[in-house]
N, CA, C, O and the ligand as a Tripos MOL2 file, in Angstrom:
@<TRIPOS>MOLECULE
protein
  241   239    61     0     0
PROTEIN
NO_CHARGES

@<TRIPOS>ATOM
      1 N         -97.2900  -36.7680   71.5280 N.3       1 MET1
      2 CA        -98.0000  -37.5070   70.4640 C.3       1 MET1
      3 C         -97.8110  -36.8250   69.1000 C.2       1 MET1
      4 O         -97.9900  -35.6160   68.9500 O.2       1 MET1
      5 N         -97.4570  -37.6240   68.1550 N.am      2 ALA2
      6 CA        -97.2700  -37.0830   66.8060 C.3       2 ALA2
      7 C         -98.6110  -36.9900   66.0860 C.2       2 ALA2
      8 O         -99.4460  -37.8950   66.1010 O.2       2 ALA2
      9 N         -98.7500  -35.8590   65.4730 N.am      3 LYS3
     10 CA       -100.0260  -35.6670   64.7480 C.3       3 LYS3
     11 C        -100.0030  -36.4110   63.4140 C.2       3 LYS3
     12 O         -99.0470  -36.3310   62.6420 O.2       3 LYS3
     13 N        -101.0490  -37.1070   63.1850 N.am      4 LYS4
     14 CA       -101.1480  -37.8230   61.9050 C.3       4 LYS4
     15 C        -101.6780  -36.8810   60.8340 C.2       4 LYS4
     16 O        -102.6620  -36.1660   61.0220 O.2       4 LYS4
     17 N        -101.0000  -36.9120   59.7310 N.am      5 LYS5
     18 CA       -101.4680  -36.0740   58.6180 C.3       5 LYS5
     19 C        -102.6370  -36.7460   57.8970 C.2       5 LYS5
     20 O        -102.5560  -37.8860   57.4420 O.2       5 LYS5
     21 N        -103.6900  -36.0030   57.8210 N.am      6 VAL6
     22 CA       -104.8620  -36.5610   57.1310 C.3       6 VAL6
     23 C        -104.8100  -36.1920   55.6560 C.2       6 VAL6
     24 O        -104.8370  -35.0230   55.2720 O.2       6 VAL6
     25 N        -104.7340  -37.2300   54.8600 N.am      7 LYS7
     26 CA       -104.6860  -36.9670   53.4160 C.3       7 LYS7
     27 C        -106.0800  -36.6610   52.8830 C.2       7 LYS7
     28 O        -107.0300  -37.4050   53.1270 O.2       7 LYS7
     29 N        -106.1850  -35.5760   52.1660 N.am      8 PRO8
     30 CA       -107.4910  -35.2470   51.5810 C.3       8 PRO8
     31 C        -107.8960  -36.2550   50.5230 C.2       8 PRO8
     32 O        -107.0860  -36.6970   49.7080 O.2       8 PRO8
     33 N        -109.1430  -36.5990   50.5580 N.am      9 LYS9
     34 CA       -109.6170  -37.5870   49.5900 C.3       9 LYS9
     35 C        -109.6740  -36.9680   48.1950 C.2       9 LYS9
     36 O        -110.1430  -35.8470   47.9980 O.2       9 LYS9
     37 N        -109.1860  -37.7320   47.2610 N.am     10 LYS10
     38 CA       -109.2370  -37.2490   45.8840 C.3      10 LYS10
     39 C        -110.6560  -37.3890   45.3370 C.2      10 LYS10
     40 O        -111.3350  -38.3830   45.5950 O.2      10 LYS10
     41 N        -111.0890  -36.4010   44.5910 N.am     11 PRO11
     42 CA       -112.4160  -36.5140   43.9720 C.3      11 PRO11
     43 C        -112.4500  -37.6580   42.9850 C.2      11 PRO11
     44 O        -111.4680  -37.9560   42.3060 O.2      11 PRO11
     45 N        -113.5940  -38.2840   42.9260 N.am     12 SER12
     46 CA       -113.7060  -39.4500   42.0400 C.3      12 SER12
     47 C        -113.4390  -39.0630   40.5960 C.2      12 SER12
     48 O        -113.7270  -37.9450   40.1700 O.2      12 SER12
     49 N        -112.8940  -39.9900   39.8680 N.am     13 GLU13
     50 CA       -112.5630  -39.7340   38.4590 C.3      13 GLU13
     51 C        -113.8190  -39.3960   37.6700 C.2      13 GLU13
     52 O        -113.7990  -38.5740   36.7540 O.2      13 GLU13
     53 N        -114.8910  -40.0380   38.0400 N.am     14 ARG14
     54 CA       -116.1340  -39.8290   37.3070 C.3      14 ARG14
     55 C        -116.5440  -38.3540   37.3920 C.2      14 ARG14
     56 O        -116.9410  -37.7400   36.4020 O.2      14 ARG14
     57 N        -116.4360  -37.8220   38.5790 N.am     15 TRP15
     58 CA       -116.8240  -36.4310   38.8020 C.3      15 TRP15
     59 C        -115.9090  -35.5130   38.0160 C.2      15 TRP15
     60 O        -116.3380  -34.5020   37.4600 O.2      15 TRP15
     61 N        -114.6360  -35.8880   37.9840 N.am     16 LYS16
     62 CA       -113.6440  -35.0820   37.2800 C.3      16 LYS16
     63 C        -113.9510  -35.0400   35.7870 C.2      16 LYS16
     64 O        -113.9160  -33.9910   35.1430 O.2      16 LYS16
     65 N        -114.2460  -36.2020   35.2790 N.am     17 LYS17
     66 CA       -114.5370  -36.3020   33.8450 C.3      17 LYS17
     67 C        -115.7590  -35.4660   33.5020 C.2      17 LYS17
     68 O        -115.8130  -34.8020   32.4670 O.2      17 LYS17
     69 N        -116.7180  -35.5150   34.3770 N.am     18 TYR18
     70 CA       -117.9670  -34.8090   34.1200 C.3      18 TYR18
     71 C        -117.7210  -33.3150   34.0020 C.2      18 TYR18
     72 O        -118.3150  -32.6340   33.1660 O.2      18 TYR18
     73 N        -116.8470  -32.8280   34.8410 N.am     19 LYS19
     74 CA       -116.5850  -31.4010   34.8530 C.3      19 LYS19
     75 C        -115.7630  -30.9970   33.6240 C.2      19 LYS19
     76 O        -115.9630  -29.9330   33.0370 O.2      19 LYS19
     77 N        -114.8340  -31.8800   33.2590 N.am     20 VAL20
     78 CA       -113.9590  -31.5810   32.1280 C.3      20 VAL20
     79 C        -114.7100  -31.7000   30.8100 C.2      20 VAL20
     80 O        -114.4920  -30.9300   29.8750 O.2      20 VAL20
     81 N        -115.5910  -32.6780   30.7630 N.am     21 SER21
     82 CA       -116.2790  -32.9670   29.4970 C.3      21 SER21
     83 C        -117.0930  -31.7710   29.0260 C.2      21 SER21
     84 O        -117.3000  -31.5880   27.8270 O.2      21 SER21
     85 N        -117.5530  -30.9620   29.9640 N.am     22 GLY22
     86 CA       -118.3490  -29.8100   29.5430 C.3      22 GLY22
     87 C        -118.1620  -28.6360   30.4710 C.2      22 GLY22
     88 O        -118.5830  -28.6850   31.6270 O.2      22 GLY22
     89 N        -117.5490  -27.6010   29.9940 N.am     23 ASN23
     90 CA       -117.3350  -26.4300   30.8380 C.3      23 ASN23
     91 C        -118.6450  -25.6960   31.1010 C.2      23 ASN23
     92 O        -118.7890  -24.9670   32.0820 O.2      23 ASN23
     93 N        -119.5870  -25.9090   30.2020 N.am     24 LYS24
     94 CA       -120.8500  -25.1860   30.3280 C.3      24 LYS24
     95 C        -121.8360  -25.9030   31.2350 C.2      24 LYS24
     96 O        -122.9110  -25.3850   31.5400 O.2      24 LYS24
     97 N        -121.4580  -27.0970   31.6600 N.am     25 VAL25
     98 CA       -122.3770  -27.8900   32.4670 C.3      25 VAL25
     99 C        -122.7660  -27.1630   33.7360 C.2      25 VAL25
    100 O        -123.9160  -27.2130   34.1740 O.2      25 VAL25
    101 N        -121.8020  -26.4940   34.3130 N.am     26 GLU26
    102 CA       -122.0730  -25.8280   35.5800 C.3      26 GLU26
    103 C        -122.9910  -24.6190   35.3990 C.2      26 GLU26
    104 O        -123.8320  -24.3150   36.2450 O.2      26 GLU26
    105 N        -122.8000  -23.9490   34.2760 N.am     27 ARG27
    106 CA       -123.5810  -22.7390   34.0600 C.3      27 ARG27
    107 C        -124.9240  -23.0280   33.3900 C.2      27 ARG27
    108 O        -125.9420  -22.4020   33.6830 O.2      27 ARG27
    109 N        -124.8840  -23.9900   32.4890 N.am     28 GLN28
    110 CA       -126.0890  -24.2560   31.7310 C.3      28 GLN28
    111 C        -127.0400  -25.1600   32.5050 C.2      28 GLN28
    112 O        -126.6390  -26.1780   33.0690 O.2      28 GLN28
    113 N        -128.2720  -24.7750   32.5160 N.am     29 LYS29
    114 CA       -129.2590  -25.5690   33.2410 C.3      29 LYS29
    115 C        -129.7940  -26.6820   32.3570 C.2      29 LYS29
    116 O        -129.8120  -26.5880   31.1300 O.2      29 LYS29
    117 N        -130.2230  -27.7260   33.0190 N.am     30 THR30
    118 CA       -130.8140  -28.8320   32.2740 C.3      30 THR30
    119 C        -132.3180  -28.8440   32.4990 C.2      30 THR30
    120 O        -132.8200  -28.3410   33.5040 O.2      30 THR30
    121 N        -133.0110  -29.4210   31.5560 N.am     31 CYS31
    122 CA       -134.4710  -29.4470   31.6280 C.3      31 CYS31
    123 C        -134.9320  -30.4580   32.6760 C.2      31 CYS31
    124 O        -134.5330  -31.6210   32.6400 O.2      31 CYS31
    125 N        -135.7750  -30.0100   33.6090 N.am     32 PRO32
    126 CA       -136.2900  -30.9220   34.6420 C.3      32 PRO32
    127 C        -137.2810  -31.9230   34.0830 C.2      32 PRO32
    128 O        -137.5410  -32.9640   34.6860 O.2      32 PRO32
    129 N        -137.8250  -31.5990   32.9390 N.am     33 LYS33
    130 CA       -138.8140  -32.5010   32.3450 C.3      33 LYS33
    131 C        -138.1580  -33.5520   31.4590 C.2      33 LYS33
    132 O        -138.5210  -34.7270   31.4900 O.2      33 LYS33
    133 N        -137.1780  -33.1010   30.6650 N.am     34 CYS34
    134 CA       -136.5370  -34.0090   29.7170 C.3      34 CYS34
    135 C        -135.3730  -34.7620   30.3490 C.2      34 CYS34
    136 O        -134.9060  -35.7590   29.7970 O.2      34 CYS34
    137 N        -134.9070  -34.2980   31.4890 N.am     35 GLY35
    138 CA       -133.7970  -34.9830   32.1340 C.3      35 GLY35
    139 C        -132.4980  -34.2230   31.9690 C.2      35 GLY35
    140 O        -132.4410  -33.1930   31.2970 O.2      35 GLY35
    141 N        -131.4500  -34.7510   32.5960 N.am     36 PRO36
    142 CA       -130.1360  -34.0800   32.6080 C.3      36 PRO36
    143 C        -129.4750  -34.0200   31.2480 C.2      36 PRO36
    144 O        -128.5050  -33.2820   31.0730 O.2      36 PRO36
    145 N        -129.9680  -34.7720   30.2800 N.am     37 GLY37
    146 CA       -129.3340  -34.7850   28.9610 C.3      37 GLY37
    147 C        -129.7550  -33.6140   28.1020 C.2      37 GLY37
    148 O        -129.1210  -33.2980   27.0950 O.2      37 GLY37
    149 N        -130.8440  -32.9730   28.5190 N.am     38 MET38
    150 CA       -131.3780  -31.8810   27.6950 C.3      38 MET38
    151 C        -131.0460  -30.5450   28.3410 C.2      38 MET38
    152 O        -131.4880  -30.2490   29.4510 O.2      38 MET38
    153 N        -130.2670  -29.7500   27.6340 N.am     39 PHE39
    154 CA       -129.8890  -28.4530   28.1870 C.3      39 PHE39
    155 C        -130.8860  -27.3910   27.7590 C.2      39 PHE39
    156 O        -131.5070  -27.4620   26.6990 O.2      39 PHE39
    157 N        -131.0070  -26.4100   28.6300 N.am     40 LEU40
    158 CA       -131.9150  -25.3110   28.3330 C.3      40 LEU40
    159 C        -131.1830  -24.2310   27.5490 C.2      40 LEU40
    160 O        -130.0490  -23.8700   27.8640 O.2      40 LEU40
    161 N        -131.8500  -23.7300   26.5320 N.am     41 GLY41
    162 CA       -131.2490  -22.6600   25.7490 C.3      41 GLY41
    163 C        -131.2440  -21.3650   26.5450 C.2      41 GLY41
    164 O        -132.2580  -20.9640   27.1170 O.2      41 GLY41
    165 N        -130.0930  -20.7240   26.5710 N.am     42 ALA42
    166 CA       -129.9450  -19.5140   27.3820 C.3      42 ALA42
    167 C        -130.4300  -18.2920   26.6140 C.2      42 ALA42
    168 O        -130.0340  -18.0570   25.4720 O.2      42 ALA42
    169 N        -131.2850  -17.5300   27.2550 N.am     43 HIS43
    170 CA       -131.7330  -16.2620   26.6830 C.3      43 HIS43
    171 C        -131.3520  -15.1310   27.6200 C.2      43 HIS43
    172 O        -130.7180  -15.3440   28.6540 O.2      43 HIS43
    173 N        -131.7420  -13.9500   27.2480 N.am     44 LYS44
    174 CA       -131.3190  -12.7830   28.0310 C.3      44 LYS44
    175 C        -131.8530  -12.8470   29.4610 C.2      44 LYS44
    176 O        -131.1230  -12.5780   30.4160 O.2      44 LYS44
    177 N        -133.1180  -13.2020   29.6000 N.am     45 ASP45
    178 CA       -133.7060  -13.2040   30.9340 C.3      45 ASP45
    179 C        -134.3860  -14.5160   31.2660 C.2      45 ASP45
    180 O        -135.1120  -14.6230   32.2550 O.2      45 ASP45
    181 N        -134.1430  -15.5190   30.4260 N.am     46 ARG46
    182 CA       -134.7980  -16.7990   30.6980 C.3      46 ARG46
    183 C        -134.0510  -17.9410   30.0060 C.2      46 ARG46
    184 O        -133.2050  -17.7240   29.1380 O.2      46 ARG46
    185 N        -134.3850  -19.1350   30.4120 N.am     47 VAL47
    186 CA       -133.8200  -20.3140   29.7470 C.3      47 VAL47
    187 C        -134.9800  -21.1610   29.2460 C.2      47 VAL47
    188 O        -135.9820  -21.3260   29.9420 O.2      47 VAL47
    189 N        -134.8450  -21.6870   28.0610 N.am     48 THR48
    190 CA       -135.9400  -22.4320   27.4580 C.3      48 THR48
    191 C        -135.4610  -23.7780   26.9360 C.2      48 THR48
    192 O        -134.3590  -23.8980   26.3990 O.2      48 THR48
    193 N        -136.2930  -24.7730   27.1010 N.am     49 CYS49
    194 CA       -135.9860  -26.0930   26.5660 C.3      49 CYS49
    195 C        -136.5180  -26.1870   25.1440 C.2      49 CYS49
    196 O        -137.6970  -25.9290   24.9010 O.2      49 CYS49
    197 N        -135.6660  -26.5510   24.2190 N.am     50 GLY50
    198 CA       -136.0810  -26.6380   22.8300 C.3      50 GLY50
    199 C        -136.9260  -27.8650   22.5530 C.2      50 GLY50
    200 O        -137.5580  -27.9650   21.5010 O.2      50 GLY50
    201 N        -136.9400  -28.7760   23.4670 N.am     51 ASN51
    202 CA       -137.6610  -30.0210   23.2590 C.3      51 ASN51
    203 C        -139.1180  -29.9330   23.7200 C.2      51 ASN51
    204 O        -140.0370  -30.2850   22.9800 O.2      51 ASN51
    205 N        -139.3150  -29.4550   24.9590 N.am     52 CYS52
    206 CA       -140.6750  -29.4200   25.5120 C.3      52 CYS52
    207 C        -141.1170  -27.9940   25.7990 C.2      52 CYS52
    208 O        -142.1900  -27.7690   26.3600 O.2      52 CYS52
    209 N        -140.2800  -27.0260   25.4100 N.am     53 HIS53
    210 CA       -140.5900  -25.6040   25.5850 C.3      53 HIS53
    211 C        -140.7710  -25.2220   27.0450 C.2      53 HIS53
    212 O        -141.5140  -24.2940   27.3660 O.2      53 HIS53
    213 N        -140.1060  -25.9200   27.9000 N.am     54 TYR54
    214 CA       -140.1170  -25.5480   29.3100 C.3      54 TYR54
    215 C        -139.3220  -24.2670   29.4740 C.2      54 TYR54
    216 O        -138.1880  -24.1730   29.0040 O.2      54 TYR54
    217 N        -139.9050  -23.2850   30.1330 N.am     55 THR55
    218 CA       -139.2320  -21.9960   30.2900 C.3      55 THR55
    219 C        -139.0390  -21.6650   31.7540 C.2      55 THR55
    220 O        -139.9460  -21.8060   32.5740 O.2      55 THR55
    221 N        -137.8540  -21.2280   32.0510 N.am     56 GLU56
    222 CA       -137.5690  -20.8260   33.4300 C.3      56 GLU56
    223 C        -136.9880  -19.4250   33.4100 C.2      56 GLU56
    224 O        -135.9690  -19.1730   32.7670 O.2      56 GLU56
    225 N        -137.6420  -18.5170   34.1170 N.am     57 PHE57
    226 CA       -137.1770  -17.1400   34.1300 C.3      57 PHE57
    227 C        -136.0650  -16.9620   35.1510 C.2      57 PHE57
    228 O        -136.1330  -17.4800   36.2660 O.2      57 PHE57
    229 N        -135.0590  -16.2330   34.7540 N.am     58 LEU58
    230 CA       -133.9090  -16.0300   35.6380 C.3      58 LEU58
    231 C        -134.1880  -14.8820   36.5950 C.2      58 LEU58
    232 O        -134.6910  -13.8260   36.2120 O.2      58 LEU58
    233 N        -133.8450  -15.1270   37.8430 N.am     59 LYS59
    234 CA       -134.0130  -14.0680   38.8400 C.3      59 LYS59
    235 C        -132.7560  -13.2260   38.9120 C.2      59 LYS59
    236 O        -131.6370  -13.7400   38.8820 O.2      59 LYS59
    237 N        -132.9560  -11.9610   39.0060 N.am     60 LYS60
    238 CA       -131.8000  -11.0740   39.0650 C.3      60 LYS60
    239 C        -131.3080  -10.9620   40.5020 C.2      60 LYS60
    240 O        -130.3350  -10.2560   40.7670 O.2      60 LYS60
    241 ZN       -137.5690  -30.1780   28.1320 Zn       61 ZN61
@<TRIPOS>BOND
     1     1     2 1
     2     2     3 1
     3     3     4 2
     4     3     5 am
     5     5     6 1
     6     6     7 1
     7     7     8 2
     8     7     9 am
     9     9    10 1
    10    10    11 1
    11    11    12 2
    12    11    13 am
    13    13    14 1
    14    14    15 1
    15    15    16 2
    16    15    17 am
    17    17    18 1
    18    18    19 1
    19    19    20 2
    20    19    21 am
    21    21    22 1
    22    22    23 1
    23    23    24 2
    24    23    25 am
    25    25    26 1
    26    26    27 1
    27    27    28 2
    28    27    29 am
    29    29    30 1
    30    30    31 1
    31    31    32 2
    32    31    33 am
    33    33    34 1
    34    34    35 1
    35    35    36 2
    36    35    37 am
    37    37    38 1
    38    38    39 1
    39    39    40 2
    40    39    41 am
    41    41    42 1
    42    42    43 1
    43    43    44 2
    44    43    45 am
    45    45    46 1
    46    46    47 1
    47    47    48 2
    48    47    49 am
    49    49    50 1
    50    50    51 1
    51    51    52 2
    52    51    53 am
    53    53    54 1
    54    54    55 1
    55    55    56 2
    56    55    57 am
    57    57    58 1
    58    58    59 1
    59    59    60 2
    60    59    61 am
    61    61    62 1
    62    62    63 1
    63    63    64 2
    64    63    65 am
    65    65    66 1
    66    66    67 1
    67    67    68 2
    68    67    69 am
    69    69    70 1
    70    70    71 1
    71    71    72 2
    72    71    73 am
    73    73    74 1
    74    74    75 1
    75    75    76 2
    76    75    77 am
    77    77    78 1
    78    78    79 1
    79    79    80 2
    80    79    81 am
    81    81    82 1
    82    82    83 1
    83    83    84 2
    84    83    85 am
    85    85    86 1
    86    86    87 1
    87    87    88 2
    88    87    89 am
    89    89    90 1
    90    90    91 1
    91    91    92 2
    92    91    93 am
    93    93    94 1
    94    94    95 1
    95    95    96 2
    96    95    97 am
    97    97    98 1
    98    98    99 1
    99    99   100 2
   100    99   101 am
   101   101   102 1
   102   102   103 1
   103   103   104 2
   104   103   105 am
   105   105   106 1
   106   106   107 1
   107   107   108 2
   108   107   109 am
   109   109   110 1
   110   110   111 1
   111   111   112 2
   112   111   113 am
   113   113   114 1
   114   114   115 1
   115   115   116 2
   116   115   117 am
   117   117   118 1
   118   118   119 1
   119   119   120 2
   120   119   121 am
   121   121   122 1
   122   122   123 1
   123   123   124 2
   124   123   125 am
   125   125   126 1
   126   126   127 1
   127   127   128 2
   128   127   129 am
   129   129   130 1
   130   130   131 1
   131   131   132 2
   132   131   133 am
   133   133   134 1
   134   134   135 1
   135   135   136 2
   136   135   137 am
   137   137   138 1
   138   138   139 1
   139   139   140 2
   140   139   141 am
   141   141   142 1
   142   142   143 1
   143   143   144 2
   144   143   145 am
   145   145   146 1
   146   146   147 1
   147   147   148 2
   148   147   149 am
   149   149   150 1
   150   150   151 1
   151   151   152 2
   152   151   153 am
   153   153   154 1
   154   154   155 1
   155   155   156 2
   156   155   157 am
   157   157   158 1
   158   158   159 1
   159   159   160 2
   160   159   161 am
   161   161   162 1
   162   162   163 1
   163   163   164 2
   164   163   165 am
   165   165   166 1
   166   166   167 1
   167   167   168 2
   168   167   169 am
   169   169   170 1
   170   170   171 1
   171   171   172 2
   172   171   173 am
   173   173   174 1
   174   174   175 1
   175   175   176 2
   176   175   177 am
   177   177   178 1
   178   178   179 1
   179   179   180 2
   180   179   181 am
   181   181   182 1
   182   182   183 1
   183   183   184 2
   184   183   185 am
   185   185   186 1
   186   186   187 1
   187   187   188 2
   188   187   189 am
   189   189   190 1
   190   190   191 1
   191   191   192 2
   192   191   193 am
   193   193   194 1
   194   194   195 1
   195   195   196 2
   196   195   197 am
   197   197   198 1
   198   198   199 1
   199   199   200 2
   200   199   201 am
   201   201   202 1
   202   202   203 1
   203   203   204 2
   204   203   205 am
   205   205   206 1
   206   206   207 1
   207   207   208 2
   208   207   209 am
   209   209   210 1
   210   210   211 1
   211   211   212 2
   212   211   213 am
   213   213   214 1
   214   214   215 1
   215   215   216 2
   216   215   217 am
   217   217   218 1
   218   218   219 1
   219   219   220 2
   220   219   221 am
   221   221   222 1
   222   222   223 1
   223   223   224 2
   224   223   225 am
   225   225   226 1
   226   226   227 1
   227   227   228 2
   228   227   229 am
   229   229   230 1
   230   230   231 1
   231   231   232 2
   232   231   233 am
   233   233   234 1
   234   234   235 1
   235   235   236 2
   236   235   237 am
   237   237   238 1
   238   238   239 1
   239   239   240 2
@<TRIPOS>SUBSTRUCTURE
     1 MET1         2 RESIDUE 1 A MET
     2 ALA2         6 RESIDUE 1 A ALA
     3 LYS3        10 RESIDUE 1 A LYS
     4 LYS4        14 RESIDUE 1 A LYS
     5 LYS5        18 RESIDUE 1 A LYS
     6 VAL6        22 RESIDUE 1 A VAL
     7 LYS7        26 RESIDUE 1 A LYS
     8 PRO8        30 RESIDUE 1 A PRO
     9 LYS9        34 RESIDUE 1 A LYS
    10 LYS10       38 RESIDUE 1 A LYS
    11 PRO11       42 RESIDUE 1 A PRO
    12 SER12       46 RESIDUE 1 A SER
    13 GLU13       50 RESIDUE 1 A GLU
    14 ARG14       54 RESIDUE 1 A ARG
    15 TRP15       58 RESIDUE 1 A TRP
    16 LYS16       62 RESIDUE 1 A LYS
    17 LYS17       66 RESIDUE 1 A LYS
    18 TYR18       70 RESIDUE 1 A TYR
    19 LYS19       74 RESIDUE 1 A LYS
    20 VAL20       78 RESIDUE 1 A VAL
    21 SER21       82 RESIDUE 1 A SER
    22 GLY22       86 RESIDUE 1 A GLY
    23 ASN23       90 RESIDUE 1 A ASN
    24 LYS24       94 RESIDUE 1 A LYS
    25 VAL25       98 RESIDUE 1 A VAL
    26 GLU26      102 RESIDUE 1 A GLU
    27 ARG27      106 RESIDUE 1 A ARG
    28 GLN28      110 RESIDUE 1 A GLN
    29 LYS29      114 RESIDUE 1 A LYS
    30 THR30      118 RESIDUE 1 A THR
    31 CYS31      122 RESIDUE 1 A CYS
    32 PRO32      126 RESIDUE 1 A PRO
    33 LYS33      130 RESIDUE 1 A LYS
    34 CYS34      134 RESIDUE 1 A CYS
    35 GLY35      138 RESIDUE 1 A GLY
    36 PRO36      142 RESIDUE 1 A PRO
    37 GLY37      146 RESIDUE 1 A GLY
    38 MET38      150 RESIDUE 1 A MET
    39 PHE39      154 RESIDUE 1 A PHE
    40 LEU40      158 RESIDUE 1 A LEU
    41 GLY41      162 RESIDUE 1 A GLY
    42 ALA42      166 RESIDUE 1 A ALA
    43 HIS43      170 RESIDUE 1 A HIS
    44 LYS44      174 RESIDUE 1 A LYS
    45 ASP45      178 RESIDUE 1 A ASP
    46 ARG46      182 RESIDUE 1 A ARG
    47 VAL47      186 RESIDUE 1 A VAL
    48 THR48      190 RESIDUE 1 A THR
    49 CYS49      194 RESIDUE 1 A CYS
    50 GLY50      198 RESIDUE 1 A GLY
    51 ASN51      202 RESIDUE 1 A ASN
    52 CYS52      206 RESIDUE 1 A CYS
    53 HIS53      210 RESIDUE 1 A HIS
    54 TYR54      214 RESIDUE 1 A TYR
    55 THR55      218 RESIDUE 1 A THR
    56 GLU56      222 RESIDUE 1 A GLU
    57 PHE57      226 RESIDUE 1 A PHE
    58 LEU58      230 RESIDUE 1 A LEU
    59 LYS59      234 RESIDUE 1 A LYS
    60 LYS60      238 RESIDUE 1 A LYS
    61 ZN61       241 GROUP 0 **** ****
């Protein structure tokens, strides 16, 4: 029996665009209160939302 080669599924274009559109998206957190459109400002030991002042402390 010949083995069938399984072609890996290509990631959706939408996902690709999302990753390309912003390199910081993966690293930068978004505000859970304001939604995915609002990024948290990065500080030395915490991230803060400039809109609603939501603060999240980073764990080491
Ligand atoms: Zn916010």
